[in-house]
C-alpha positions in Angstrom: 20.5 -18.6 -6.3 23.1 -16.0 -7.3 23.0 -12.8 -5.2 24.2 -9.2 -5.9 24.0 -6.5 -3.3 22.5 -9.0 -0.9 19.4 -9.8 -3.1 18.6 -12.3 -5.8 19.3 -11.5 -9.4 15.6 -11.6 -10.2 14.8 -9.0 -7.6 17.8 -6.9 -8.7 16.5 -6.9 -12.3 13.0 -6.1 -11.1 14.3 -3.0 -9.2 16.4 -1.8 -12.2 13.3 -2.2 -14.5 11.2 -0.4 -11.9 13.8 2.4 -11.8 13.6 2.8 -15.6 9.8 3.0 -15.4 9.8 5.6 -12.6 12.7 7.5 -14.1 10.7 8.1 -17.3 7.8 9.5 -15.3 10.0 11.5 -13.1 11.9 13.1 -16.0 8.7 13.7 -17.9 6.4 15.0 -15.1 8.7 16.1 -12.3 6.9 13.7 -10.0 6.3 10.0 -9.5 9.2 8.9 -7.3 8.0 8.4 -3.7 4.5 8.3 -5.1 5.3 4.9 -6.6 8.4 3.6 -4.7 7.3 3.9 -1.1 3.9 2.1 -1.5 5.6 -0.6 -3.5 8.3 -1.2 -0.9 5.7 -1.3 1.9 3.7 -4.0 0.0 6.9 -5.9 -0.5 7.3 -6.1 3.2 10.0 -3.5 4.0 9.7 -1.5 7.2 8.0 1.9 7.0 11.2 3.9 7.8 13.2 1.9 5.3 10.6 2.3 2.6 10.2 6.1 3.2 14.0 6.7 3.6 15.0 4.6 0.5 12.2 6.3 -1.5 13.5 9.7 -0.6 17.1 8.8 -1.4 15.9 7.5 -4.8 13.9 10.6 -5.4 17.0 12.8 -4.7 19.2 10.8 -7.0 16.7 10.7 -9.8 15.8 14.4 -9.5 19.5 15.3 -9.9 19.8 13.2 -13.0 16.6 14.6 -14.5 17.4 18.2 -13.6 20.7 18.0 -15.3 19.0 16.8 -18.5 16.4 19.6 -18.3 19.2 22.0 -17.7 20.9 20.9 -21.0 17.5 21.5 -22.7 17.2 25.0 -21.2 14.2 24.0 -19.2 15.1 25.0 -15.7 14.4 28.5 -14.3 16.7 28.7 -11.3 15.5 32.0 -10.1 11.9 30.9 -10.0 13.0 27.6 -8.4 14.7 29.4 -5.5 11.7 31.6 -5.0 9.4 28.6 -5.0 11.6 26.8 -2.5 11.4 29.8 -0.1 7.6 30.1 -0.4 6.9 26.4 -0.3 9.1 25.9 2.8 7.1 28.5 4.7 3.8 27.0 3.5 4.8 23.5 4.6 5.5 24.7 8.1 2.0 26.3 8.3 0.5 23.2 6.8 2.1 21.0 9.4 0.5 23.1 12.1 -2.9 22.4 10.6 -2.1 18.7 10.4 -1.0 18.6 14.0 -4.2 20.3 15.1 -6.3 17.7 13.2 -4.2 15.0 14.9 -4.9 16.6 18.3 -8.7 16.4 17.8 -8.4 12.9 16.3 -9.7 13.4 12.7 -6.4 13.8 10.8 -6.3 10.4 9.1 -9.9 10.7 7.7 -9.6 14.4 6.7 -6.2 14.0 5.0 -7.2 10.8 3.2 -10.3 12.4 1.8 -8.5 15.6 0.9 -5.6 13.8 -0.8 -7.9 11.7 -3.0 -10.1 14.7 -3.9 -7.0 16.9 -4.6 -5.2 14.2 -6.6 -8.3 13.3 -8.6 -9.4 17.0 -8.9 -6.1 18.2 -10.3 -5.9 15.2 -12.6 -9.4 15.8 -14.0 -8.9 19.5 -14.4 -5.5 19.2 -16.2 -6.9 16.5 -18.5 -10.1 18.6 -19.3 -8.1 21.7 -20.0 -5.7 19.8 -22.3 -8.5 18.2 -24.2 -10.2 21.6 -24.6 -7.1 22.7 -26.6 -7.1 26.3 -27.7 -10.5 27.0 -26.0 -8.8 26.6 -22.6 -5.8 28.7 -23.4 -3.7 25.6 -23.6 -0.6 25.2 -25.6 -1.2 24.0 -29.1 2.1 23.7 -30.9 4.7 21.1 -31.8 7.2 21.4 -28.9 9.9 19.8 -31.1 9.8 22.8 -33.5 8.7 25.7 -31.2 10.5 27.8 -28.6 9.1 28.0 -25.1 8.5 31.7 -25.7 5.8 30.9 -28.2 3.6 29.2 -25.5 0.2 30.7 -24.7 -0.5 31.5 -21.1 -3.5 30.1 -19.3 -6.2 32.7 -18.3 -5.6 32.2 -14.6 -1.9 32.9 -15.0 -2.6 36.0 -17.1 -4.8 37.3 -14.3 -2.0 36.7 -11.7 0.6 38.3 -14.0 -1.7 41.4 -14.4 -1.1 42.3 -10.8 2.0 44.5 -11.3 3.1 44.7 -7.7 6.8 45.5 -7.6 9.4 44.0 -7.6 8.6 42.3 -11.0 10.6 39.2 -11.9 11.6 38.2 -15.4 11.0 34.5 -16.0 11.7 31.9 -18.7 9.0 32.1 -21.3 9.6 35.9 -21.9 7.2 37.3 -19.3 7.3 39.0 -15.9 5.4 38.3 -12.7 5.3 39.9 -9.3 7.7 38.5 -6.7 4.8 38.6 -4.2 2.4 36.7 -6.4 5.1 34.0 -7.0 5.7 33.7 -3.3 1.9 33.5 -2.7 1.5 30.6 -5.2 4.6 28.9 -3.6 3.2 29.3 -0.1 -0.2 27.9 -1.2 1.3 24.8 -2.8 3.6 24.4 0.3 0.5 24.7 2.6 -1.2 21.8 0.8 2.0 19.8 0.7 2.6 20.2 4.4 -1.1 19.5 5.3 -1.2 16.3 3.2 2.3 15.2 4.2 3.4 14.6 0.5 6.3 15.9 -1.6 3.9 18.0 -3.6 5.3 17.5 -7.2 1.8 16.8 -8.4 0.7 20.2 -7.0 3.7 22.3 -8.0 4.0 21.4 -11.6 0.4 22.4 -12.6 0.7 25.4 -10.2 3.7 26.7 -12.1 1.9 26.4 -15.4 -1.7 27.3 -14.6 -1.0 29.9 -11.9 2.3 31.5 -12.9 2.3 30.8 -16.6 5.5 28.9 -17.0 5.7 26.7 -20.1 5.1 23.0 -19.2 8.6 21.7 -20.0 10.1 24.5 -17.9 7.5 23.9 -15.1 8.7 20.2 -15.0 12.4 21.2 -15.0 12.0 23.8 -12.3 9.9 21.5 -10.2 12.7 18.9 -10.4 15.2 21.5 -9.4 13.1 22.1 -6.2 12.9 18.4 -5.5 16.7 18.1 -5.5 16.7 20.2 -2.4 13.7 18.7 -0.6 14.7 15.1 -1.5 18.3 15.8 -0.5 17.5 17.2 2.9 15.0 14.4 3.6 17.3 11.5 2.5 20.2 13.0 4.5 18.2 13.1 7.7 17.0 9.5 7.3 20.5 8.4 6.3 21.8 9.6 9.7 19.5 7.1 11.4 20.6 4.3 9.0 17.2 3.8 7.4 18.4 4.2 3.8 18.9 0.7 2.2 21.5 1.1 -0.5 20.7 -2.4 -1.9 17.3 -0.9 -2.8 18.4 2.6 -3.9 21.4 1.6 -6.1 19.6 -0.7 -8.6 16.6 1.7 -8.7 19.0 4.6 -9.6 20.8 2.4 -12.1 17.5 2.1 -14.0 16.3 5.6 -13.5 19.6 7.1 -14.8 18.4 6.0 -18.2 14.7 6.5 -17.7 15.0 10.0 -16.3 17.0 11.2 -19.3 14.4 9.6 -21.7 11.5 11.3 -19.9 13.3 14.7 -19.7 14.1 14.5 -23.5 10.5 13.6 -24.2 9.2 16.9 -22.8 11.0 18.7 -25.6 9.5 16.4 -28.2 5.9 15.7 -27.1 3.1 18.2 -27.6 2.4 20.1 -24.4 -1.3 19.2 -24.4 -0.3 15.6 -24.6 2.0 16.1 -21.6 -0.9 17.5 -19.6 -3.2 14.6 -20.7 -0.7 12.0 -19.5 -0.1 13.9 -16.3 -3.9 14.2 -15.6 -4.5 10.5 -16.3 -1.6 9.5 -14.0 -3.1 11.6 -11.2 -6.7 10.3 -11.6 -5.5 6.7 -11.6 -3.3 7.6 -8.6 -6.4 8.9 -6.8 -8.3 5.7 -7.5 -5.3 3.7 -6.1 -5.1 5.7 -2.9 -8.9 5.5 -2.4 -8.7 1.7 -2.8 -5.9 1.5 -0.3 -7.8 3.7 2.3 -10.9 1.6 1.9 -8.9 -1.5 2.5 -7.7 -0.1 5.7 -11.2 0.9 6.9 -12.8 -2.5 6.1 -9.6 -4.4 7.2 -9.1 -6.1 3.8 -5.3 -6.3 3.2 -5.7 -7.6 -0.3 -6.9 -4.1 -1.4 -3.3 -2.8 -0.6 -2.1 -5.2 -3.3 -4.9 -4.1 -5.7 -3.9 -0.4 -5.0 -0.3 -1.1 -5.8 -1.3 -2.9 -9.0 -3.4 0.0 -10.1 -0.4 2.4 -9.5 2.1 0.2 -11.3 -0.4 -0.4 -14.2 -0.9 3.4 -14.5 2.9 4.0 -14.4 3.5 1.3 -17.1 0.6 2.6 -19.3 1.6 6.3 -19.1 5.4 5.7 -19.4 4.7 3.5 -22.4 2.5 6.2 -24.0 5.2 8.9 -23.3 7.9 6.8 -24.9 5.7 6.0 -28.0 4.8 9.7 -28.4 8.4 10.7 -28.3 9.3 8.1 -30.9 6.5 9.2 -33.1 7.6 12.8 -32.9 11.1 11.9 -33.7 10.0 9.9 -36.8 7.8 12.8 -38.0 10.7 15.2 -37.6 13.0 12.9 -39.5 10.3 12.5 -42.2 9.9 16.3 -42.5 13.7 16.8 -42.8 13.8 14.2 -45.5 11.0 15.9 -47.4 12.7 19.3 -47.0 16.0 17.8 -48.3 14.3 16.3 -51.3 12.7 19.7 -52.1 
């Protein structure tokens, strides 16, 4: 059988297709890379360090591509991103100390597993509920294709946080100001959870930027991706030094995600923000189910549940990315139809 990059053409095409799928999710949500890639590689039989390292390298490359597209759309707040990086880094260090203590007393795996599933499912359910509530929950209810980010309504929690006028005050994208200390506090809290759970934290930061700071959803996604460029870059560099990054995995994944990430990023400027939140919430809830299934499989020593878990994650990714793409196409068609009607008038 013909081989390219040391793997069969079938496997190569599979990786490219997988890259497109994840790229759409990554560009649209600012998360989904290692959340999907690393478990898939582990189930496929790759060593843990290779799976983690290659996943990080892929996340870094895809986040660069997606961030550049969001930058072109004016959806990256660099000042907020730098502040979030600073606060998140401090939080991660404290979170790691908590994790090390739990490891010392021998309950880390159980506590982290339960906390991860509850947090993933809880955030997913909350975001979905708030989006479905529409205007009643202070959510955004406008056509993102025709509206400016400044028109976005701010969630009640974010309004409360913004009301604390503790100087210095920072001007942020969306036409509002927030206290530097409140931004750093939110960043520290998200970093604390990220360090404690041992995850990248994209599924924590994106909703935190919107619901706690008040950043419009597209800007929250773009700014989250900007942060991931740094965290993914540092992580992949450290692993690359030990030779754990497998380029035969990373390159075809990146080839696919180069297109997918731009599609996903573009979709954030087309799809209604409430729809974005619904898709995000559904993705997290299904992710929580997949993680729970995998953990149960480990407890009862039933390896087949690892495969079931992966199928749930891949099915969720395929379902959500398909919904995102269809929503973007529908918005484009409606915009074209409106322009045609306007031209006829």
